[in-house]
N, C-alpha and C positions, 0 to 999 in steps of 0.2 A: 197335670200342671198344678203347681202350688197356688193356693189361694189364701188371702189374708182378709179377715174382717176387722176393720179399724173403727172403734167406737169412741166418741168423745161425749162428755156430759157436762163439762164446765160451762157456766154462764158468764164467765169473765173475759171471754174473747182473747185478744192478743196478750193480756196480762196473765193468762192461765199457765201455771206451771205444769198441770197434768196434760194440757194440750201440747206444751213444749216437749214433754217426755214422750207422749204417744207419737208425735211427729218424728222425733228422733228415732224411735223404735221402728216406725213404718219405713223410714229411709234405710235403716240398717237391714230390715227384712227384704226390701227391694234389692239392695246391693247383693244380698245372699241368694236371691231368687229372681234374677234378671228377667226370666220369662214368666214370672208369676203375675197373678191378677189380684186386684184389690176391690173390696166393697167397703164403702164408707157410710156410717150412720152417725148423725150428730143429734144426740138426745138433748143437748143444751138448746139448740135452735128449733128442733122439731121433736118434742117429746111425744112418746107414745101415750095414748089416752089411758088414764087410770081405769081399772075395773070398777064398775058401779052396779047398781041394782038392775039396770037394764041390760048390761052386757056381760057381767061377771060370770053368770051361770053357764055361759057358752062352753066351759070346760067340764061341766057336769051333766049337760043335757045332750042326748044324741043329736047329731047334726040335722037329721030329718025333722026334728022338733024345734029347731031354732026359730026364735023371733027374728025379724030383720036386724035388730040391734045386735043380737047374739051372733047372727051369721056374719055381720061385718067384723065383729070383734074376733071371731074364730079365724076368719080369713087373715086378719092382721097377725094373729098369733102364728098361723102357719107360715106367713112370710118371715117373721122374726126367727122362728125355729129353723127354717130353710137356710137363712143367712148363716147361721152357726154350722149347720150340717155341711154346707158347701165349703167351709173354711178348714184349712189345715192348722191355722193359727188365728186366735182371736186376741186382739188388743183392746183393753178397756181403760179409759181414763177415769179415775175415781177420786175427785176432790172430796174433802171432808166439809160438810155444811152443817153447822149447828150440832156437831158431834155425831153426825150420822151421814148416811149416803144421800146424794141428791134424790129427790122423789122420782126423778126421771129414770134413775137406775133401778129403783124399787119397781117401777112399772115395767121396765124391760124384763126384770127377773120374773115378775108375776105372769107376763106373757109367755115366758119360757117354761113355766110349770104346766105343761100340757100333756095330759095322758094320751098314750098311743103314738105320739110323735117325738116327745122329749124324754119320756120314761114309760116303762111297761107298767100298766095299771094293775096287773096281776102279781108280778114279782117285785115291782118297784125298782127294777134295774134301770139305771140311767142309759140313755141312748145317745148322749152327746159327749161322752168322755174321751173319745179317741182323737183328741186334738190338743194342741198347746194353747193354754189360756194364760196370758200375761196381763196383770192388772197394774197400772201405773198410778200410784197414790200420791196425792199432795195434801199436806196438812199445814194449816196456818200457824199452829203452835207446836209445842213439844209434848208428846204423850208417852214417851218411853219410860222404862223402869226408873223409879226414883224421882220422876218429875211431879210437880203439884197436881197435874191432871192425868196421871197414869190411869189407864182404864177408861178414859172418857171418849176414846175413839171407838164408836160403835159401828163404823162402816166396815173396816177390814175384818173384824171377827164375825160380823153377820154374813158377809157375802158367801163364804163356803157353805154355811148352813142354809142360806136361802136357795142356793143352787144345788144342794146335795142330791136331790132326786134326779137331776139331769146327768150326773156323772162328771160335770165340769169341775176341774180341780185347779183353782187359781194359784199362780205364782205371783207374789207381791213384790214390787220394787217401789220404795217410798222416798219421797223428799219431804222434809218437814221444816217448820219455822219459816214457811214461805211468806208470811206477813212481815217478817223482820225488815225487809228493805222499804216498806211503805208505811210502817207503823213506828212513829218516833219513840214510843215507849219500849219498843223491842230492838232499838238500834244496836245495843250491845250484843245482840244475838246474831247479827249479820254474818260474822265469821262462821258460826255454827251452821247457819243456813247454807252458806256457800259450800261448806264441807259436805253437808247432807246432799245437796243438789249434785255436786261433783261425784259423790259415791253412787247416786242413782244413775247418773249418765254413764259412768263406767259399767255398771251392771247392765244397762241397756246395750251398750256397745259390745258386750260379751255374749249377748243372746244368740247371735248367728255369725258364722264366719263366711264371708263371701267366697264363692267358688274359686275365684282367682287366687285368693290367699291360701286356700286349702290345696291347690294344685302343686 
């Protein structure tokens, strides 16, 4: 049975464009997999704890030598990795905050870099790559070629590198200029935002074809 892991990370609730896109993608996935199941994780509302001096070494110390803090952190890492392993498709909402990924997404990635369960510590072969990974990006401004802030988006270029050990290979779908409707200084960019959002929504709609349409 097909299984979807749906992850949101935006902190802006109903105003979030990334949540709008992941919800649309999840609906399209359900239409194409009517018997499929879904796991949902909201990193915006319930972020994973960041690795610290008490817990972080859990990935470098044998489990039988774990402190209580390391044991709890390792158990959470096992849960996070298991969610990915159980999924045929992973959806991640990735808003751009201060030119980078939300810290909650960084923590999720840190928990996934787990030797023995997410990658082989001897060969460095990724153990999570045999699945679809779709990342729905929202950016408040414009960061494309020729724009004043070209290259300032450090989230999308980072994610494939951050997850490279695991074998996860993201496909990005992006809507940008999302602040145009709410920022008077960007009002003239609203048509470009609408075009970008429409293109992202079309890309989402083309990800899966419902079984009824394929028959």
